[in-house]
N, CA, C, O and the ligand as a Tripos MOL2 file, in Angstrom:
@<TRIPOS>MOLECULE
protein
  281   279    71     0     0
PROTEIN
NO_CHARGES

@<TRIPOS>ATOM
      1 N          12.9890   18.6310    2.8470 N.3       1 MET1
      2 CA         12.6990   17.1640    2.9020 C.3       1 MET1
      3 C          12.7670   16.6680    1.4880 C.2       1 MET1
      4 O          12.2830   17.3360    0.5750 O.2       1 MET1
      5 N          13.3020   15.6180    1.3000 N.am      2 LYS2
      6 CA         13.5130   14.6940    0.1530 C.3       2 LYS2
      7 C          12.3450   13.9780   -0.1640 C.2       2 LYS2
      8 O          11.6800   13.4130    0.7030 O.2       2 LYS2
      9 N          12.0380   13.9710   -1.4490 N.am      3 GLU3
     10 CA         10.9640   13.3540   -1.9390 C.3       3 GLU3
     11 C          11.1740   12.2490   -2.8780 C.2       3 GLU3
     12 O          10.3800   12.0560   -3.7980 O.2       3 GLU3
     13 N          12.3220   11.4300   -2.6680 N.am      4 ARG4
     14 CA         12.7690   10.3420   -3.4380 C.3       4 ARG4
     15 C          12.3710    9.0890   -2.7090 C.2       4 ARG4
     16 O          12.5510    8.9250   -1.5020 O.2       4 ARG4
     17 N          11.9020    8.3480   -3.3970 N.am      5 TYR5
     18 CA         11.5690    7.0070   -2.5190 C.3       5 TYR5
     19 C          12.0930    5.7170   -3.3040 C.2       5 TYR5
     20 O          11.4620    4.6640   -3.3960 O.2       5 TYR5
     21 N          13.2470    5.9510   -3.8080 N.am      6 GLU6
     22 CA         13.8470    4.8120   -4.7650 C.3       6 GLU6
     23 C          14.7590    3.8200   -3.7650 C.2       6 GLU6
     24 O          15.3960    2.8890   -4.2590 O.2       6 GLU6
     25 N          14.7730    4.0320   -2.6180 N.am      7 ARG7
     26 CA         15.5200    3.3940   -1.7530 C.3       7 ARG7
     27 C          14.3880    2.3620   -0.8600 C.2       7 ARG7
     28 O          13.1720    2.5350   -0.7770 O.2       7 ARG7
     29 N          15.1580    1.3220   -0.2760 N.am      8 ASP8
     30 CA         14.4420    0.5700    0.5690 C.3       8 ASP8
     31 C          13.6880    1.3610    1.7510 C.2       8 ASP8
     32 O          14.2370    2.1530    2.5170 O.2       8 ASP8
     33 N          12.3910    1.0160    1.7550 N.am      9 VAL9
     34 CA         11.6150    1.5940    2.9610 C.3       9 VAL9
     35 C          10.7850    0.4130    3.5010 C.2       9 VAL9
     36 O          10.2460   -0.5110    2.8920 O.2       9 VAL9
     37 N          10.8450    0.7600    5.0750 N.am     10 VAL10
     38 CA          9.8460   -0.2780    5.6850 C.3      10 VAL10
     39 C           8.5110    0.3650    5.9020 C.2      10 VAL10
     40 O           8.3740    1.5390    6.2450 O.2      10 VAL10
     41 N           7.6820   -0.3540    5.7130 N.am     11 CYS11
     42 CA          6.1610    0.0980    5.8990 C.3      11 CYS11
     43 C           5.9930    0.1130    7.3980 C.2      11 CYS11
     44 O           6.5190   -0.8540    7.9490 O.2      11 CYS11
     45 N           5.4120    0.9430    8.1600 N.am     12 PRO12
     46 CA          5.1750    1.1080    9.5120 C.3      12 PRO12
     47 C           3.9750    0.4190    9.8440 C.2      12 PRO12
     48 O           3.7680    0.2250   11.0420 O.2      12 PRO12
     49 N           3.1740    0.0250    9.0410 N.am     13 LEU13
     50 CA          1.9750   -0.8740    9.2340 C.3      13 LEU13
     51 C           2.1200   -2.4690    9.1070 C.2      13 LEU13
     52 O           1.5480   -3.1570    9.9520 O.2      13 LEU13
     53 N           2.7560   -2.9980    8.2300 N.am     14 CYS14
     54 CA          2.9400   -4.1830    7.9630 C.3      14 CYS14
     55 C           4.3920   -4.5700    8.2350 C.2      14 CYS14
     56 O           4.6780   -5.7640    8.3250 O.2      14 CYS14
     57 N           5.2200   -3.7280    8.3540 N.am     15 GLY15
     58 CA          6.7960   -3.9660    8.6000 C.3      15 GLY15
     59 C           7.4570   -4.6520    7.2950 C.2      15 GLY15
     60 O           8.5540   -5.2090    7.3390 O.2      15 GLY15
     61 N           6.7860   -4.5660    6.3050 N.am     16 LYS16
     62 CA          7.4360   -5.1160    4.9810 C.3      16 LYS16
     63 C           8.4380   -4.0570    4.4770 C.2      16 LYS16
     64 O           8.2250   -2.8500    4.5930 O.2      16 LYS16
     65 N           9.5760   -4.5980    3.8940 N.am     17 HIS17
     66 CA         10.4120   -3.7550    3.0680 C.3      17 HIS17
     67 C           9.6460   -3.6260    1.6430 C.2      17 HIS17
     68 O           9.0650   -4.5770    1.1210 O.2      17 HIS17
     69 N           9.7230   -2.2970    1.0720 N.am     18 TYR18
     70 CA          9.3150   -1.9330   -0.2090 C.3      18 TYR18
     71 C          10.0480   -1.1600   -0.9800 C.2      18 TYR18
     72 O          10.7910   -0.3860   -0.3760 O.2      18 TYR18
     73 N          10.0670   -1.1320   -2.1260 N.am     19 ILE19
     74 CA         10.7880   -0.0650   -2.8850 C.3      19 ILE19
     75 C           9.9190    0.4400   -3.8950 C.2      19 ILE19
     76 O           9.2770   -0.3410   -4.5970 O.2      19 ILE19
     77 N           9.8180    1.9990   -4.0660 N.am     20 GLY20
     78 CA          8.9790    2.6150   -4.8730 C.3      20 GLY20
     79 C           8.2810    3.7150   -4.1270 C.2      20 GLY20
     80 O           8.5600    3.9950   -2.9610 O.2      20 GLY20
     81 N           7.3390    4.3430   -4.8540 N.am     21 ARG21
     82 CA          6.3090    5.2000   -4.3500 C.3      21 ARG21
     83 C           5.4230    4.7850   -3.3220 C.2      21 ARG21
     84 O           4.5790    3.9410   -3.6220 O.2      21 ARG21
     85 N           5.4610    5.2160   -2.1870 N.am     22 PRO22
     86 CA          4.6020    4.8300   -0.9830 C.3      22 PRO22
     87 C           3.3450    5.5010   -1.2950 C.2      22 PRO22
     88 O           3.1890    6.4290   -2.0880 O.2      22 PRO22
     89 N           2.4510    4.9080   -0.5620 N.am     23 ALA23
     90 CA          1.1570    5.4000   -0.4880 C.3      23 ALA23
     91 C           0.8390    6.2910    0.9030 C.2      23 ALA23
     92 O           1.3420    5.9690    1.9790 O.2      23 ALA23
     93 N           0.0310    7.3370    0.7700 N.am     24 LEU24
     94 CA         -0.2740    8.1270    2.1680 C.3      24 LEU24
     95 C          -1.2560    7.4270    2.9070 C.2      24 LEU24
     96 O          -2.2910    7.0440    2.3620 O.2      24 LEU24
     97 N          -1.0400    7.2460    3.9920 N.am     25 SER25
     98 CA         -2.0100    6.5550    5.0200 C.3      25 SER25
     99 C          -3.4700    7.4230    4.9890 C.2      25 SER25
    100 O          -3.4760    8.6540    4.9740 O.2      25 SER25
    101 N          -4.4710    6.7560    4.9830 N.am     26 ARG26
    102 CA         -5.7440    7.5190    5.0370 C.3      26 ARG26
    103 C          -6.0850    7.5310    6.2970 C.2      26 ARG26
    104 O          -7.1480    8.0780    6.5930 O.2      26 ARG26
    105 N          -5.3920    7.0240    7.1680 N.am     27 ILE27
    106 CA         -5.7390    7.3020    8.6860 C.3      27 ILE27
    107 C          -5.1990    8.6130    9.1850 C.2      27 ILE27
    108 O          -5.9080    9.4440    9.7520 O.2      27 ILE27
    109 N          -4.0970    8.7430    8.9840 N.am     28 ASP28
    110 CA         -3.5770   10.1220    9.3610 C.3      28 ASP28
    111 C          -3.2420   11.1950    8.4030 C.2      28 ASP28
    112 O          -3.0900   12.3370    8.8370 O.2      28 ASP28
    113 N          -3.0980   10.9150    6.9960 N.am     29 ASN29
    114 CA         -2.8310   11.5840    5.9040 C.3      29 ASN29
    115 C          -1.4400   12.1080    5.9670 C.2      29 ASN29
    116 O          -1.0840   13.0290    5.2320 O.2      29 ASN29
    117 N          -0.5120   11.4490    6.9700 N.am     30 LYS30
    118 CA          0.9540   11.7620    6.7810 C.3      30 LYS30
    119 C           1.8060   10.7140    6.8600 C.2      30 LYS30
    120 O           2.9690   10.7950    6.4660 O.2      30 LYS30
    121 N           1.3060    9.6770    7.3620 N.am     31 THR31
    122 CA          2.3580    8.4890    7.3480 C.3      31 THR31
    123 C           2.1620    7.6910    5.8930 C.2      31 THR31
    124 O           1.1310    7.3130    5.3380 O.2      31 THR31
    125 N           3.5190    7.5910    5.5110 N.am     32 TYR32
    126 CA          3.7250    6.6510    4.0960 C.3      32 TYR32
    127 C           3.8210    5.3180    4.3990 C.2      32 TYR32
    128 O           4.6610    4.8730    5.1810 O.2      32 TYR32
    129 N           2.9050    4.5760    3.7510 N.am     33 ILE33
    130 CA          2.8730    3.1380    3.8840 C.3      33 ILE33
    131 C           3.1450    2.4570    2.5460 C.2      33 ILE33
    132 O           3.1070    3.1040    1.5000 O.2      33 ILE33
    133 N           3.3820    1.3290    2.5740 N.am     34 CYS34
    134 CA          3.5680    0.4690    1.3020 C.3      34 CYS34
    135 C           2.2960    0.4730    0.4040 C.2      34 CYS34
    136 O           1.1980    0.8440    0.8180 O.2      34 CYS34
    137 N           2.5650   -0.0270   -1.0210 N.am     35 PRO35
    138 CA          1.1990    0.2240   -1.7910 C.3      35 PRO35
    139 C           0.1560   -0.7520   -1.4370 C.2      35 PRO35
    140 O          -1.0300   -0.4920   -1.6410 O.2      35 PRO35
    141 N           0.5590   -1.9050   -0.8950 N.am     36 GLU36
    142 CA         -0.4460   -2.8820   -0.2840 C.3      36 GLU36
    143 C          -1.2430   -2.5320    0.7390 C.2      36 GLU36
    144 O          -2.4560   -2.7390    0.7120 O.2      36 GLU36
    145 N          -0.6270   -1.9700    1.7350 N.am     37 CYS37
    146 CA         -1.4220   -1.2270    2.7400 C.3      37 CYS37
    147 C          -2.1620   -0.0720    2.2740 C.2      37 CYS37
    148 O          -3.2330    0.2410    2.7930 O.2      37 CYS37
    149 N          -1.6880    0.5150    1.4080 N.am     38 GLY38
    150 CA         -2.6560    1.6920    0.8520 C.3      38 GLY38
    151 C          -3.6570    1.1210    0.0610 C.2      38 GLY38
    152 O          -4.6380    1.8640    0.0630 O.2      38 GLY38
    153 N          -3.8260    0.1270   -0.6090 N.am     39 THR39
    154 CA         -4.7740   -0.5320   -1.2230 C.3      39 THR39
    155 C          -5.6400   -1.1570   -0.4000 C.2      39 THR39
    156 O          -6.7870   -1.2840   -0.8290 O.2      39 THR39
    157 N          -5.2980   -1.7330    1.0580 N.am     40 ARG40
    158 CA         -5.8420   -2.4500    1.9400 C.3      40 ARG40
    159 C          -6.8550   -1.0930    2.6290 C.2      40 ARG40
    160 O          -8.0260   -1.3250    2.9300 O.2      40 ARG40
    161 N          -6.3680    0.0260    2.7860 N.am     41 GLN41
    162 CA         -6.8560    1.0380    3.6050 C.3      41 GLN41
    163 C          -7.9530    1.5820    2.5150 C.2      41 GLN41
    164 O          -9.0380    1.8660    3.0230 O.2      41 GLN41
    165 N          -7.8580    1.7540    1.2400 N.am     42 ALA42
    166 CA         -8.7000    2.1720    0.2650 C.3      42 ALA42
    167 C          -9.9430    1.4640    0.1230 C.2      42 ALA42
    168 O         -11.0540    1.9910    0.0700 O.2      42 ALA42
    169 N          -9.6140   -0.0930    0.0510 N.am     43 LEU43
    170 CA        -10.6130   -0.9020    0.2460 C.3      43 LEU43
    171 C         -11.6510   -0.8550    1.4140 C.2      43 LEU43
    172 O         -12.8750   -0.8740    1.2880 O.2      43 LEU43
    173 N         -10.8370   -0.7840    2.7320 N.am     44 ALA44
    174 CA        -11.5160   -0.5490    3.8200 C.3      44 ALA44
    175 C         -12.4610    0.6550    3.8780 C.2      44 ALA44
    176 O         -13.6050    0.5710    4.3250 O.2      44 ALA44
    177 N         -11.9190    1.7710    3.4060 N.am     45 SER45
    178 CA        -12.5910    2.8660    3.3010 C.3      45 SER45
    179 C         -13.9340    2.7340    2.4600 C.2      45 SER45
    180 O         -14.8520    3.4940    2.7680 O.2      45 SER45
    181 N         -14.1240    1.8150    1.4070 N.am     46 ILE46
    182 CA        -15.3570    1.3560    0.7430 C.3      46 ILE46
    183 C         -16.0640    0.4410    1.3720 C.2      46 ILE46
    184 O         -17.0620    0.0500    0.7660 O.2      46 ILE46
    185 N         -15.8270   -0.0680    2.5180 N.am     47 GLY47
    186 CA        -16.6560   -1.0380    3.2260 C.3      47 GLY47
    187 C         -16.2930   -2.4690    2.9310 C.2      47 GLY47
    188 O         -17.0900   -3.3270    3.3090 O.2      47 GLY47
    189 N         -15.0690   -2.8830    2.2350 N.am     48 VAL48
    190 CA        -14.7130   -4.0960    1.8480 C.3      48 VAL48
    191 C         -14.2800   -4.6290    3.1480 C.2      48 VAL48
    192 O         -13.5710   -3.9250    3.8670 O.2      48 VAL48
    193 N         -14.6770   -5.9230    3.5520 N.am     49 ASP49
    194 CA        -14.0090   -6.6040    4.9900 C.3      49 ASP49
    195 C         -12.5520   -7.0250    4.6960 C.2      49 ASP49
    196 O         -12.1040   -7.0220    3.5500 O.2      49 ASP49
    197 N         -11.7910   -7.4070    5.8400 N.am     50 GLU50
    198 CA        -10.4740   -7.7490    5.8390 C.3      50 GLU50
    199 C         -10.2780   -9.1290    4.8780 C.2      50 GLU50
    200 O          -9.2960   -9.2330    4.1430 O.2      50 GLU50
    201 N         -11.2120  -10.0720    4.9550 N.am     51 ARG51
    202 CA        -10.8600  -11.1900    4.0800 C.3      51 ARG51
    203 C         -10.8380  -10.9650    2.9060 C.2      51 ARG51
    204 O         -10.0400  -11.5040    2.1390 O.2      51 ARG51
    205 N         -11.8320  -10.0130    2.5200 N.am     52 GLU52
    206 CA        -11.9560   -9.6730    1.0360 C.3      52 GLU52
    207 C         -10.7840   -8.8500    0.4200 C.2      52 GLU52
    208 O         -10.3710   -8.9520   -0.7350 O.2      52 GLU52
    209 N         -10.2460   -7.8820    1.5490 N.am     53 GLN53
    210 CA         -9.1430   -7.1160    1.0480 C.3      53 GLN53
    211 C          -8.1460   -7.9020    0.9150 C.2      53 GLN53
    212 O          -7.3340   -7.4780    0.0920 O.2      53 GLN53
    213 N          -7.8090   -9.1260    1.5130 N.am     54 GLU54
    214 CA         -6.6350   -9.7340    1.3570 C.3      54 GLU54
    215 C          -6.6840  -10.6960   -0.2130 C.2      54 GLU54
    216 O          -5.7160  -10.9170   -0.9410 O.2      54 GLU54
    217 N          -8.0430  -11.1270   -0.4180 N.am     55 GLU55
    218 CA         -8.3310  -11.6080   -1.5800 C.3      55 GLU55
    219 C          -7.8270  -10.6530   -2.9310 C.2      55 GLU55
    220 O          -7.1270  -11.0320   -3.8690 O.2      55 GLU55
    221 N          -8.2520   -9.6820   -2.7700 N.am     56 ILE56
    222 CA         -8.1350   -8.6170   -3.8610 C.3      56 ILE56
    223 C          -7.0200   -8.3590   -3.9880 C.2      56 ILE56
    224 O          -6.5690   -8.4640   -5.1290 O.2      56 ILE56
    225 N          -6.1090   -7.9170   -2.8920 N.am     57 ILE57
    226 CA         -4.7110   -7.7530   -2.8530 C.3      57 ILE57
    227 C          -3.9590   -8.8040   -3.3640 C.2      57 ILE57
    228 O          -3.0020   -8.5000   -4.0770 O.2      57 ILE57
    229 N          -4.1950  -10.0100   -3.1440 N.am     58 ALA58
    230 CA         -3.4990  -11.2180   -3.6390 C.3      58 ALA58
    231 C          -3.6970  -11.3290   -5.2150 C.2      58 ALA58
    232 O          -2.7480  -11.6020   -5.9510 O.2      58 ALA58
    233 N          -4.9140  -11.1150   -5.6620 N.am     59 THR59
    234 CA         -5.3820  -10.8180   -7.0300 C.3      59 THR59
    235 C          -4.4710   -9.7370   -7.7340 C.2      59 THR59
    236 O          -3.7810  -10.0480   -8.7050 O.2      59 THR59
    237 N          -4.4850   -8.7470   -7.3350 N.am     60 ILE60
    238 CA         -3.7160   -7.6890   -7.8710 C.3      60 ILE60
    239 C          -2.2410   -7.9670   -7.9420 C.2      60 ILE60
    240 O          -1.6640   -7.8770   -9.0250 O.2      60 ILE60
    241 N          -1.5760   -8.3120   -6.8000 N.am     61 TYR61
    242 CA         -0.1950   -8.5480   -6.8320 C.3      61 TYR61
    243 C          -0.0230   -9.8610   -7.4860 C.2      61 TYR61
    244 O           0.9270   -9.8300   -8.2680 O.2      61 TYR61
    245 N          -0.4920  -10.7570   -7.4430 N.am     62 SER62
    246 CA         -0.0830  -11.9120   -8.1290 C.3      62 SER62
    247 C           0.1340  -11.7920   -9.6630 C.2      62 SER62
    248 O           1.0700  -12.3400  -10.2450 O.2      62 SER62
    249 N          -0.8040  -11.0350  -10.2630 N.am     63 HIS63
    250 CA         -0.8710  -10.5420  -11.7100 C.3      63 HIS63
    251 C           0.3180   -9.6190  -12.0410 C.2      63 HIS63
    252 O           0.5980   -9.2670  -13.1870 O.2      63 HIS63
    253 N           1.0000   -9.2550  -10.9140 N.am     64 GLY64
    254 CA          2.2290   -8.5610  -11.1360 C.3      64 GLY64
    255 C           1.9120   -7.1370  -11.5160 C.2      64 GLY64
    256 O           2.8770   -6.4520  -11.8550 O.2      64 GLY64
    257 N           0.7680   -6.6000  -11.5170 N.am     65 ALA65
    258 CA          0.3870   -5.2580  -11.7280 C.3      65 ALA65
    259 C          -0.1210   -4.5590  -10.5980 C.2      65 ALA65
    260 O          -1.1410   -4.8910   -9.9940 O.2      65 ALA65
    261 N           0.7750   -3.3570  -10.2540 N.am     66 ALA66
    262 CA          0.2230   -2.6690   -9.0350 C.3      66 ALA66
    263 C          -0.7150   -1.7230   -9.4270 C.2      66 ALA66
    264 O          -1.0710   -1.5430  -10.5920 O.2      66 ALA66
    265 N          -1.1600   -1.0480   -8.3400 N.am     67 LEU67
    266 CA         -2.3100    0.1500   -8.9090 C.3      67 LEU67
    267 C          -1.5690    1.4190   -9.3170 C.2      67 LEU67
    268 O          -2.2090    2.3010   -9.8900 O.2      67 LEU67
    269 N          -0.2420    1.5850   -9.0600 N.am     68 ASP68
    270 CA          0.4970    2.3620   -9.7310 C.3      68 ASP68
    271 C           1.3500    2.0080  -10.8310 C.2      68 ASP68
    272 O           2.4210    1.4160  -10.7020 O.2      68 ASP68
    273 N           0.8980    2.3480  -11.8050 N.am     69 SER69
    274 CA          1.5010    1.5040  -13.1000 C.3      69 SER69
    275 C           2.6050    2.2960  -13.5000 C.2      69 SER69
    276 O           3.0900    1.8540  -14.5420 O.2      69 SER69
    277 N           3.1580    3.2550  -13.0860 N.am     70 GLU70
    278 CA          4.2810    3.8380  -13.4050 C.3      70 GLU70
    279 C           5.6650    3.2260  -12.7370 C.2      70 GLU70
    280 O           6.7550    3.7350  -13.0000 O.2      70 GLU70
    281 ZN          2.3540   -2.1060    4.3550 Zn       71 ZN71
@<TRIPOS>BOND
     1     1     2 1
     2     2     3 1
     3     3     4 2
     4     3     5 am
     5     5     6 1
     6     6     7 1
     7     7     8 2
     8     7     9 am
     9     9    10 1
    10    10    11 1
    11    11    12 2
    12    11    13 am
    13    13    14 1
    14    14    15 1
    15    15    16 2
    16    15    17 am
    17    17    18 1
    18    18    19 1
    19    19    20 2
    20    19    21 am
    21    21    22 1
    22    22    23 1
    23    23    24 2
    24    23    25 am
    25    25    26 1
    26    26    27 1
    27    27    28 2
    28    27    29 am
    29    29    30 1
    30    30    31 1
    31    31    32 2
    32    31    33 am
    33    33    34 1
    34    34    35 1
    35    35    36 2
    36    35    37 am
    37    37    38 1
    38    38    39 1
    39    39    40 2
    40    39    41 am
    41    41    42 1
    42    42    43 1
    43    43    44 2
    44    43    45 am
    45    45    46 1
    46    46    47 1
    47    47    48 2
    48    47    49 am
    49    49    50 1
    50    50    51 1
    51    51    52 2
    52    51    53 am
    53    53    54 1
    54    54    55 1
    55    55    56 2
    56    55    57 am
    57    57    58 1
    58    58    59 1
    59    59    60 2
    60    59    61 am
    61    61    62 1
    62    62    63 1
    63    63    64 2
    64    63    65 am
    65    65    66 1
    66    66    67 1
    67    67    68 2
    68    67    69 am
    69    69    70 1
    70    70    71 1
    71    71    72 2
    72    71    73 am
    73    73    74 1
    74    74    75 1
    75    75    76 2
    76    75    77 am
    77    77    78 1
    78    78    79 1
    79    79    80 2
    80    79    81 am
    81    81    82 1
    82    82    83 1
    83    83    84 2
    84    83    85 am
    85    85    86 1
    86    86    87 1
    87    87    88 2
    88    87    89 am
    89    89    90 1
    90    90    91 1
    91    91    92 2
    92    91    93 am
    93    93    94 1
    94    94    95 1
    95    95    96 2
    96    95    97 am
    97    97    98 1
    98    98    99 1
    99    99   100 2
   100    99   101 am
   101   101   102 1
   102   102   103 1
   103   103   104 2
   104   103   105 am
   105   105   106 1
   106   106   107 1
   107   107   108 2
   108   107   109 am
   109   109   110 1
   110   110   111 1
   111   111   112 2
   112   111   113 am
   113   113   114 1
   114   114   115 1
   115   115   116 2
   116   115   117 am
   117   117   118 1
   118   118   119 1
   119   119   120 2
   120   119   121 am
   121   121   122 1
   122   122   123 1
   123   123   124 2
   124   123   125 am
   125   125   126 1
   126   126   127 1
   127   127   128 2
   128   127   129 am
   129   129   130 1
   130   130   131 1
   131   131   132 2
   132   131   133 am
   133   133   134 1
   134   134   135 1
   135   135   136 2
   136   135   137 am
   137   137   138 1
   138   138   139 1
   139   139   140 2
   140   139   141 am
   141   141   142 1
   142   142   143 1
   143   143   144 2
   144   143   145 am
   145   145   146 1
   146   146   147 1
   147   147   148 2
   148   147   149 am
   149   149   150 1
   150   150   151 1
   151   151   152 2
   152   151   153 am
   153   153   154 1
   154   154   155 1
   155   155   156 2
   156   155   157 am
   157   157   158 1
   158   158   159 1
   159   159   160 2
   160   159   161 am
   161   161   162 1
   162   162   163 1
   163   163   164 2
   164   163   165 am
   165   165   166 1
   166   166   167 1
   167   167   168 2
   168   167   169 am
   169   169   170 1
   170   170   171 1
   171   171   172 2
   172   171   173 am
   173   173   174 1
   174   174   175 1
   175   175   176 2
   176   175   177 am
   177   177   178 1
   178   178   179 1
   179   179   180 2
   180   179   181 am
   181   181   182 1
   182   182   183 1
   183   183   184 2
   184   183   185 am
   185   185   186 1
   186   186   187 1
   187   187   188 2
   188   187   189 am
   189   189   190 1
   190   190   191 1
   191   191   192 2
   192   191   193 am
   193   193   194 1
   194   194   195 1
   195   195   196 2
   196   195   197 am
   197   197   198 1
   198   198   199 1
   199   199   200 2
   200   199   201 am
   201   201   202 1
   202   202   203 1
   203   203   204 2
   204   203   205 am
   205   205   206 1
   206   206   207 1
   207   207   208 2
   208   207   209 am
   209   209   210 1
   210   210   211 1
   211   211   212 2
   212   211   213 am
   213   213   214 1
   214   214   215 1
   215   215   216 2
   216   215   217 am
   217   217   218 1
   218   218   219 1
   219   219   220 2
   220   219   221 am
   221   221   222 1
   222   222   223 1
   223   223   224 2
   224   223   225 am
   225   225   226 1
   226   226   227 1
   227   227   228 2
   228   227   229 am
   229   229   230 1
   230   230   231 1
   231   231   232 2
   232   231   233 am
   233   233   234 1
   234   234   235 1
   235   235   236 2
   236   235   237 am
   237   237   238 1
   238   238   239 1
   239   239   240 2
   240   239   241 am
   241   241   242 1
   242   242   243 1
   243   243   244 2
   244   243   245 am
   245   245   246 1
   246   246   247 1
   247   247   248 2
   248   247   249 am
   249   249   250 1
   250   250   251 1
   251   251   252 2
   252   251   253 am
   253   253   254 1
   254   254   255 1
   255   255   256 2
   256   255   257 am
   257   257   258 1
   258   258   259 1
   259   259   260 2
   260   259   261 am
   261   261   262 1
   262   262   263 1
   263   263   264 2
   264   263   265 am
   265   265   266 1
   266   266   267 1
   267   267   268 2
   268   267   269 am
   269   269   270 1
   270   270   271 1
   271   271   272 2
   272   271   273 am
   273   273   274 1
   274   274   275 1
   275   275   276 2
   276   275   277 am
   277   277   278 1
   278   278   279 1
   279   279   280 2
@<TRIPOS>SUBSTRUCTURE
     1 MET1         2 RESIDUE 1 A MET
     2 LYS2         6 RESIDUE 1 A LYS
     3 GLU3        10 RESIDUE 1 A GLU
     4 ARG4        14 RESIDUE 1 A ARG
     5 TYR5        18 RESIDUE 1 A TYR
     6 GLU6        22 RESIDUE 1 A GLU
     7 ARG7        26 RESIDUE 1 A ARG
     8 ASP8        30 RESIDUE 1 A ASP
     9 VAL9        34 RESIDUE 1 A VAL
    10 VAL10       38 RESIDUE 1 A VAL
    11 CYS11       42 RESIDUE 1 A CYS
    12 PRO12       46 RESIDUE 1 A PRO
    13 LEU13       50 RESIDUE 1 A LEU
    14 CYS14       54 RESIDUE 1 A CYS
    15 GLY15       58 RESIDUE 1 A GLY
    16 LYS16       62 RESIDUE 1 A LYS
    17 HIS17       66 RESIDUE 1 A HIS
    18 TYR18       70 RESIDUE 1 A TYR
    19 ILE19       74 RESIDUE 1 A ILE
    20 GLY20       78 RESIDUE 1 A GLY
    21 ARG21       82 RESIDUE 1 A ARG
    22 PRO22       86 RESIDUE 1 A PRO
    23 ALA23       90 RESIDUE 1 A ALA
    24 LEU24       94 RESIDUE 1 A LEU
    25 SER25       98 RESIDUE 1 A SER
    26 ARG26      102 RESIDUE 1 A ARG
    27 ILE27      106 RESIDUE 1 A ILE
    28 ASP28      110 RESIDUE 1 A ASP
    29 ASN29      114 RESIDUE 1 A ASN
    30 LYS30      118 RESIDUE 1 A LYS
    31 THR31      122 RESIDUE 1 A THR
    32 TYR32      126 RESIDUE 1 A TYR
    33 ILE33      130 RESIDUE 1 A ILE
    34 CYS34      134 RESIDUE 1 A CYS
    35 PRO35      138 RESIDUE 1 A PRO
    36 GLU36      142 RESIDUE 1 A GLU
    37 CYS37      146 RESIDUE 1 A CYS
    38 GLY38      150 RESIDUE 1 A GLY
    39 THR39      154 RESIDUE 1 A THR
    40 ARG40      158 RESIDUE 1 A ARG
    41 GLN41      162 RESIDUE 1 A GLN
    42 ALA42      166 RESIDUE 1 A ALA
    43 LEU43      170 RESIDUE 1 A LEU
    44 ALA44      174 RESIDUE 1 A ALA
    45 SER45      178 RESIDUE 1 A SER
    46 ILE46      182 RESIDUE 1 A ILE
    47 GLY47      186 RESIDUE 1 A GLY
    48 VAL48      190 RESIDUE 1 A VAL
    49 ASP49      194 RESIDUE 1 A ASP
    50 GLU50      198 RESIDUE 1 A GLU
    51 ARG51      202 RESIDUE 1 A ARG
    52 GLU52      206 RESIDUE 1 A GLU
    53 GLN53      210 RESIDUE 1 A GLN
    54 GLU54      214 RESIDUE 1 A GLU
    55 GLU55      218 RESIDUE 1 A GLU
    56 ILE56      222 RESIDUE 1 A ILE
    57 ILE57      226 RESIDUE 1 A ILE
    58 ALA58      230 RESIDUE 1 A ALA
    59 THR59      234 RESIDUE 1 A THR
    60 ILE60      238 RESIDUE 1 A ILE
    61 TYR61      242 RESIDUE 1 A TYR
    62 SER62      246 RESIDUE 1 A SER
    63 HIS63      250 RESIDUE 1 A HIS
    64 GLY64      254 RESIDUE 1 A GLY
    65 ALA65      258 RESIDUE 1 A ALA
    66 ALA66      262 RESIDUE 1 A ALA
    67 LEU67      266 RESIDUE 1 A LEU
    68 ASP68      270 RESIDUE 1 A ASP
    69 SER69      274 RESIDUE 1 A SER
    70 GLU70      278 RESIDUE 1 A GLU
    71 ZN71       281 GROUP 0 **** ****
């Protein structure tokens, strides 16, 4: 199994194309999802509601800084 993620990948949750290191889904611990969905699930896991999740994600990504800073 190759562990390189530099090519274009489609997130199975939102259907968006992304490049880079995927996040592991917290739902089943085996599905790789885009960093945005990973952030969304992380927020949901600490009780943040959907509307607030979107606001936080918009804030994170509009500043051009992903959680994964590498
Ligand atoms: Zn996604």
